[in-house]
TORFIRO-550413 format. One record per residue (C-alpha): x, y negated, z; residue in three letters. Coordinates in steps of 0.05 Angstrom, whole numbers, plus 5000, padded with zeros to 4 digits. Each point is the difference from the previous one (the first is absolute). Last residue first. Layout:
<sites>
XYZALA;...
</sites>
This chain:
<sites>
585221418798MET;493150005030MET;501549595056GLY;503349444948ILE;492550034964LEU;496449755069TRP;504849585017CYS;499749674930VAL;491750075002ALA;500549645069PHE;503749434978ALA;494549934947ALA;494650075045ALA;503149385047SER;501949614940PHE;492749994971ALA;497649905083ALA;504549395005ALA;497449774930LEU;492250005027GLY;503049745063GLY;502849384964PHE;494849894946TRP;494750025065ARG;503949535038TRP;500649544941TYR;492849954988ALA;498249845066GLY;506049414996ARG;497049714946ASP;506049554970MET;499149344980PRO;503449774933LEU;506649594989ASP;501049644932GLY;501650014934VAL;496649994931MET;504850024924LYS;495349614956GLY;504649864952THR;499949244992GLN;495949785061GLY;504650455046ASN;494950235054MET;500649855070ALA;496450305066PHE;498649695068LEU;496350315051TYR;497549595058PRO;498450455070LYS;492349825028GLY;498450784993LYS;501849944925TRP;500949234965VAL;500649944933THR;504749584957THR;501750024918LEU;506249554977LEU;500650004923TRP;507049804983VAL;503049644935PRO;507349665005TYR;502249295002LEU;506949854975ALA;506749685024TYR;506350124971LYS;507250155026THR;506450034959VAL;505850405030GLY;503050295063ALA;506450394996ASN;498450575054ILE;506550405018GLN;498250675034VAL;504650315041ASN;502550715024GLY;498250535045GLY;498950745017GLU;493350144968PRO;498450715005VAL;499150524944VAL;497650725009THR;499850614965ALA;504249714936TYR;498750054927GLY;497749294987ARG;502349235022ILE;497349584954THR;493849905045SER;504249695053ALA;502549424957PHE;492149814979ALA;498250085077GLU;505949525018GLU;498449484957THR;493150035007SER;501149915072LYS;504649444988ARG;495249594956ILE;494550075048ARG;504349705056SER;502449474958ASN;492349754981ALA;498350115078ARG;505749525009ILE;498449584939SER;492349825035CYS;503449455040ASP;503849684947GLN;493750084945ALA;496349565052SER;494150305048VAL;493049694993ASP;499450114923TYR;493849794965ARG;493450325009ASP;495150134952ALA;491950304999LEU;497650064947TYR;493849704944GLY;505549564973SER;506350295005LEU;502450154929TYR;498249284981ALA;505549755044THR;505550164946GLN;505850415017PHE;503950234940ASP;497450764990VAL;501550665031ALA;497650714968GLN;507350164992ASN;500949895073PHE;496250685006ASP;498849975077PHE;502950655038PRO;498549915055GLU;493750045037LEU;503750395063SER;505149375004GLU;493949475016MET;497450385062LEU;507750145025ASP;500549284996ASP;493549835037ALA;496249444965MET;498949305039LYS;506449775002THR;500749954926SER;506050014968GLY;500350734973ASP;505950254975VAL;500650314934PRO;507150234969VAL;499649594923ARG;506450404973SER;505150445034PHE;506250154972GLN;504150505021ILE;507750165004ASN;504350615020GLY;502650435047SER;498950645032ARG;504250505046THR;500250685020VAL;503450325057SER;499050794998PHE;499450525052TYR;499250684982SER;495350515047THR;500350704984GLU;495050485034THR;501150785006TYR;494650575018ASN;503850645033TYR;500650774992ARG;498050254935SER;501649294964ASP;497249315002ARG;500449394956TRP;499049255018THR;502749414966ARG;498549255033VAL;502549414963ARG;501349285038THR;499949304997ALA;502749405031ARG;498349434970TYR;503649284986ARG;496949384964LEU;503349394962ASP;494449574971ALA;499949374957GLN;493549715003ALA;497049494942ASP;494549545012ALA;493849744978ASP;493749875041TYR;493049835004LEU;497349655049TRP;492050125006PHE;493749635016PRO;493750365001VAL;494349834953TYR;493350305040VAL;494350344976GLY;494949995060LYS;495450675018ILE;496949975067GLU;495450405048GLU;501450674972ILE;496150405047HIS;494350034945HIS;504550544959GLN;497950525047ASP;505850475009LYS;501149745071PHE;493550435017LEU;504150684989LYS;506149795046PRO;505850144958LEU;504250755019LEU;498550224936ARG;502249474956LYS;498150324924GLY;497649374977LYS;500949265044LEU;505249714956HIS;495150204938ARG;494049625036SER;505549365009PHE;502650114928ALA;491849874980ALA;499449415042ARG;505949624972ALA;497750244927ALA;493549635017ASN;503949365025LYS;505049954934ASP;505750294973LEU;504549664959LYS;501449345045PHE;505649604969PRO;507350075013ILE;503349305010VAL;505949734987TYR;504849395024ASP;496549835053PRO;498649225017ARG;502349805069LEU;505949664975ASP;495649534978GLY;492450014995ALA;497250765026PHE;497149795069GLN;497649394973ARG;495150174956THR;496050395043MET;495650364957ILE;492750095012VAL;494750514975PRO;492349755015ASN;496550365060GLY;494549415000CYS;501449885080PHE;506750375019PRO;503149754945CYS;505450514976SER;507050244996SER;506849824970ALA;506449775029GLY;500050125074THR;507149905030SER;498149425046GLN;493850315031ASP;492349844965ALA;493849665021VAL;495649824940ILE;495649425006GLU;494249974956GLY;499149474949GLY;496350414961CYS;503650154929SER;506249585021SER;500650405061CYS;505049595054THR;505050275035TYR;502650075072ILE;507050215017LEU;501450325067ILE;507650245028GLY;499049685063ASP;492849705013THR;500550265075GLU;507149805006GLY;497349485056ASP;492850125011LYS;495249764954TRP;495349415025GLU;491550145001ASN;496649354999GLU;502849934935ASN;505149564961GLN;502150494931ARG;507150245001ARG;502650104937GLU;504850624996TRP;507349804974GLN;503349994938LYS;506450264975GLU;502449764936GLU;502050414935HIS;501049634938LYS;495050034942GLU;501749884931LYS;500550794995LYS;492650005026LEU;498149584948GLU;501650534945ALA;496750495033ASP;492949704989TYR;501749924921ALA;501550704998LYS;493250174997LEU;499350214927THR;505850565013GLU;494450315048VAL;495750164937ASP;493249835020PHE;493350405007VAL;492349744995THR;496050495045ASP;494649425010CYS;499750175080TYR;505850395017PRO;504949534957CYS;506750344977LYS;506449955001MET;504150504962GLN;503950665015GLN;492950344978SER;499350495049ALA;504149655060SER;494749304982ASP;503649455034PHE;494449505022THR;496149394972ILE;495949575045ALA;493649764964GLY;499949384961GLY;495950294942CYS;503649964940CYS;507049695020PRO;499450525060CYS;504649775052LYS;505850245037TYR;500849615068GLU;505749755029LEU;501549825068VAL;503449325030GLU;502849915070ALA;494649495050MET;
</sites>
């Protein structure tokens, strides 16, 4: 069986969790609080461990597993109740399905799997519910019944693994630009278009460009939650994971670097294009962006995930557990859409009729 870690209250023996409000460890039973720094001894042992792959241990019973059916499955034993916790190979923190105590799978953060940093949760589950309600406000095309909070089926706090990339980008870019001048005399209107070749060259430094290292999370969803304030990041300790879910990376830094380079290149092109002003149009013509890779770090970022189902279709919402930014797709009330579209069309028709009438009066 793979090892699990549970933080126990020395006063009452209850399971203690990280409290985002106080930024301390707190016992929900006797309300005793502990400084996270006092729990560093637990993490010191992790640094000594070397990561080794463990295969799921098959039990002998009447029903044999089929070939490949247990691939990627690990079983952990809860130290509180002895119950078995079934998880995949990337799960780093969870809870016992029998007693509910938070558990941390220490092997998932040992050796080279250990993150360099973690941004602790700043906002709790109630804040996620409030952000979800705000996200629904003002959406005229949203089905009325969808706004009922009872449709929220699950809210969970997850530490998502991110690779952070430092890099220098050297760019040499070309653009085609135009300036337009117009004037008129008593007989004609004139338009003069001047064409210009514009170049931009320079160097930009990038620090800690994030790319999520989990196949469970959609890249565009995680990028929509940015920015995260890295100034609030701390050195990794497992204590911050207690009471939350956490995954270790299942996509390597090398594989994620493809997306990191794409983000760096796009940001470089946008930054250089923003310096070109005073033209009517600016069109990129070519050039190149050379990326010189630097240091790569591994961090866990806090995310609240909210799931709901509407008319049989699942909807996923995500909230930045540090800033409260909420993103996610919403269903549309088609009846409301057509009523709104019809009203808008009627308004445009009335405006067009008024304009034509005024022209006819002239």
